[in-house]
Structure formats: structure tokens, C-alpha cells
C-alpha positions in Angstrom: -35.5 -2.6 8.2 -33.8 -0.7 5.4 -33.6 -2.0 1.9 -30.6 -0.4 0.2 -28.4 -0.7 -2.9 -25.4 1.6 -2.9 -21.7 1.9 -3.0 -19.8 1.4 0.2 -16.2 0.9 1.1 -14.4 -2.2 2.1 -10.7 -2.8 2.9 -9.3 -4.8 0.1 -6.5 -7.4 0.3 -4.2 -4.7 -1.2 -4.7 -2.6 1.9 -6.7 0.2 0.3 -10.2 1.5 1.0 -12.0 1.2 -2.3 -15.6 1.7 -3.5 -17.3 -1.6 -3.9 -20.7 -2.3 -5.4 -22.8 -4.5 -3.1 -25.8 -6.5 -4.1 -29.1 -5.4 -2.6 -28.9 -5.9 1.2 -31.6 -5.9 3.8 -30.0 -3.7 6.5 -31.1 -3.6 10.1 -29.8 -1.1 12.6 -28.8 2.5 13.2 -28.7 5.1 10.4 -25.1 5.6 9.3 -25.4 9.4 9.2 -25.4 9.4 13.0 -21.7 8.2 12.9 -20.5 10.9 10.4 -19.8 13.2 13.4 -17.0 10.8 14.4 -15.6 10.4 10.9 -12.3 12.1 11.7 -11.7 10.1 14.9 -8.8 8.2 13.2 -6.4 5.9 14.9 -3.1 7.2 13.4 -0.9 5.4 16.0 -1.9 1.9 14.8 -2.1 0.3 18.3 -4.9 2.4 19.8 -7.9 1.0 18.0 -9.3 -0.3 21.4 -9.4 3.3 22.8 -10.7 4.8 19.6 -13.5 2.3 19.2 -14.4 2.8 22.9 -14.5 6.6 22.3 -16.9 6.3 19.3 -19.1 3.9 21.2 -19.3 6.1 24.4 -19.7 9.3 22.4 -22.7 7.8 20.5 -24.3 6.8 23.8 -23.7 10.3 25.1 -25.3 11.8 22.0 -28.2 9.5 21.5 -28.8 7.3 24.6 -29.6 9.1 27.7 -29.3 8.6 30.7 -25.7 7.9 29.7 -23.6 11.1 29.9 -20.0 12.3 30.2 -18.7 15.4 32.0 -18.1 18.4 29.9 -14.4 18.4 30.7 -14.2 15.0 28.9 -16.5 15.7 26.0 -19.4 18.0 25.2 -22.5 16.4 23.8 -22.7 16.5 20.0 -19.1 17.5 19.7 -17.1 16.3 16.7 -13.9 16.5 18.7 -12.9 13.2 20.3 -9.3 13.9 21.2 -10.0 14.5 24.9 -12.2 11.4 25.2 -9.7 9.2 23.5 -7.0 10.6 25.9 -9.0 9.6 29.0 -10.0 6.2 27.7 -6.4 5.4 26.8 -5.4 5.9 30.4 -7.9 3.2 31.4 -7.6 0.8 28.4 -4.1 1.3 27.0 -1.9 3.2 29.4 1.2 1.7 27.8 0.0 2.2 24.2 0.1 -1.5 23.4 -2.4 -3.6 21.5 -5.3 -4.9 23.5 -7.0 -8.2 24.2 -10.8 -8.2 24.7 -10.7 -8.2 28.5 -8.6 -5.1 28.6 -11.2 -3.2 26.5 -14.2 -4.3 28.5 -12.4 -3.9 31.9 -11.0 -0.5 30.9 -14.4 0.9 29.8 -15.9 -0.4 33.0 -13.2 1.3 35.1 -13.7 4.5 33.1 -17.4 4.5 33.7 -17.0 4.0 37.4 -14.5 6.9 37.5 -17.0 9.1 35.6 -19.8 8.0 38.1 -21.7 6.1 35.4 -23.4 2.9 36.6 -22.6 0.8 33.6 -20.5 -2.3 33.2 -19.1 -3.4 29.9 -20.0 -6.9 29.0 -17.5 -9.1 27.1 -18.3 -12.0 24.8 -15.1 -13.8 23.6 -17.0 -15.7 20.9 -20.3 -15.5 19.1 -19.7 -12.1 17.6 -22.6 -12.3 15.0 -25.2 -13.4 17.6 -24.2 -10.6 20.0 -24.1 -8.0 17.2 -27.6 -8.9 16.1 -28.9 -8.8 19.7 -27.5 -5.5 20.6 -28.3 -3.8 17.3 -31.9 -5.1 17.5 -32.0 -3.2 20.8 -31.1 -0.1 19.0 -27.6 0.0 20.3 -24.1 0.0 18.7 -21.4 -2.2 20.1 -17.6 -2.7 19.9 -16.6 -5.8 17.8 -13.2 -7.4 17.3 -12.2 -8.3 13.8 -9.9 -11.3 13.7 -7.0 -11.8 11.3 -7.2 -15.5 11.5 -10.8 -15.3 10.3 -9.8 -13.4 7.2 -9.9 -9.8 8.4 -7.8 -7.6 6.1 -7.7 -5.0 8.9 -5.7 -7.6 10.9 -6.8 -7.9 14.5 -8.8 -4.7 15.0 -11.5 -3.1 17.1 -14.4 -1.3 15.4 -17.9 -0.1 16.3 -20.8 -2.0 14.6 -24.2 -0.4 14.1 -26.0 -2.3 11.4 -26.1 -5.8 10.0 -27.6 -7.4 7.0 -27.7 -10.3 4.5 -27.3 -10.2 0.7 -29.4 -12.1 -1.8 -27.0 -15.0 -1.5 -27.4 -15.3 2.3 -24.0 -13.8 3.1 -23.9 -11.8 6.3 -22.4 -8.3 6.5 -21.9 -5.7 9.2 -21.6 -1.9 8.8 -19.0 -0.3 11.1 -17.1 2.8 12.0 -13.6 1.5 11.5 -11.5 4.4 13.1 -9.4 4.4 9.9 -11.4 7.2 8.4 -14.5 5.4 7.2 -17.6 5.6 9.3 -19.6 3.4 6.9 -17.3 0.5 6.2 -18.8 -2.8 5.4 -17.1 -6.0 6.6 -18.1 -9.7 6.3 -19.7 -11.1 9.5 -17.3 -14.0 9.4 -14.5 -11.7 10.5 -16.2 -11.0 13.9 -14.9 -12.6 17.0 -15.3 -10.9 20.4 -17.7 -8.1 21.4 -17.9 -5.4 24.1 -21.3 -3.9 24.9 -23.6 -2.5 27.6 -26.5 -4.7 28.6 -27.8 -2.2 31.1 -28.6 0.6 28.7 -30.8 -1.7 26.6 -32.7 -2.7 29.8 -33.2 0.9 30.8 -34.3 1.8 27.3 -36.9 -1.0 27.2 -38.1 0.0 30.7 -38.6 3.6 29.6 -40.6 2.6 26.5 -43.0 0.5 28.6 
């Protein structure tokens, strides 16, 4: 558990990323510095957030969660260059470059893993975003989460990678994410969360190795 008080960035209703002073929050999860490597993995197209979120998610697993790995022709371990990985994932998730629904993201990642000879299957949860986020992060793993415009998301409908969660002194829940808009430590309200995409199998392998 981390007890932090600091400035973070949140997308305001005016559409800008601004510094925002948060109250003291008890954070649980992965250190944000691990995601700085992927800071410049920015979705400039506007429709490819599913592929970019998948790239950050899989790159993190390659860098920090063996036995997951990627071939060197797709991405070298610890590389700050994600262009090639995004390219390959787009072929499986967004071949037409259109916005994605949750099933396309999970199915596309699963097909990509099979193609890369990785025995992992992406698990989709269409609702219960907060509960799944807490469960996966407590396993020490990031996950892809969908932010829903109808739930108040000022990103609109958008895919991000969540890696920490917390509550402020008023009991309000927050999630720290890599937003693929240029901010690897964005903080969003948990009420924006809808669907999630994650790997159950890596958590099981990790627990087995620790026993």
C-alpha cells in the first residue's frame, strides 16, 4: 500500500490535461514509474485506443511478467518503441481502423497471442469494472479498462491501461491509468469504468511460482 499526496493530471470537461491537486489517497498497485517507458505511445489517430491500450498492456507483461514474451521482430524487451507492436495488434483488433467494442479487444488479443505462440486467452468482463480492476491489480497485474461516456468519462468511450486504485478521505474511488493520450499517470474516477480485458492465466502462473 502506498500513501501519497501529490499532483496528478486529469482530463477536465474543457478537454485539457491539467494539474490537479488530489487529497491524500491510499494507493494500491504497481509503481507508476514502470509505465513511463510507454509514455510516448500516443494514439494520434483517435480511433485506435483499443490497439494502443493492448500494446501497453502486453509490453508491460513482456517487461515484467515472465513467462510472457514477444518475438524480437515484434518488440524487444524494455524497448520504448511501441510502433511495431501497435501495428501487429491493429491487424488483429482493428484491421479496418474503426472504434472497438469490448469483444473485439479481447478476441483480438487472444488471436494475437495464439499467432505469437503464447498460451494466454484474454478474459472480458462487460460490467463490474471496479471489482475486476481491484482483483487483477491485487494480483500485481495491470489490465485494460473501458471508460464509458455515459458514465461521465470526459475521454468519451476510451480504452486505457489501469495499474493502481485507491480511495480518498471521502471514500471516493480512483484509478491510475496509462491513457495513451500522452499521460502515463492519469487519474480517473472509478465510476467511469465499464468493461475490462485481462489475463487470468498469468496471475495463476505467478501465484504457482511463488508457492
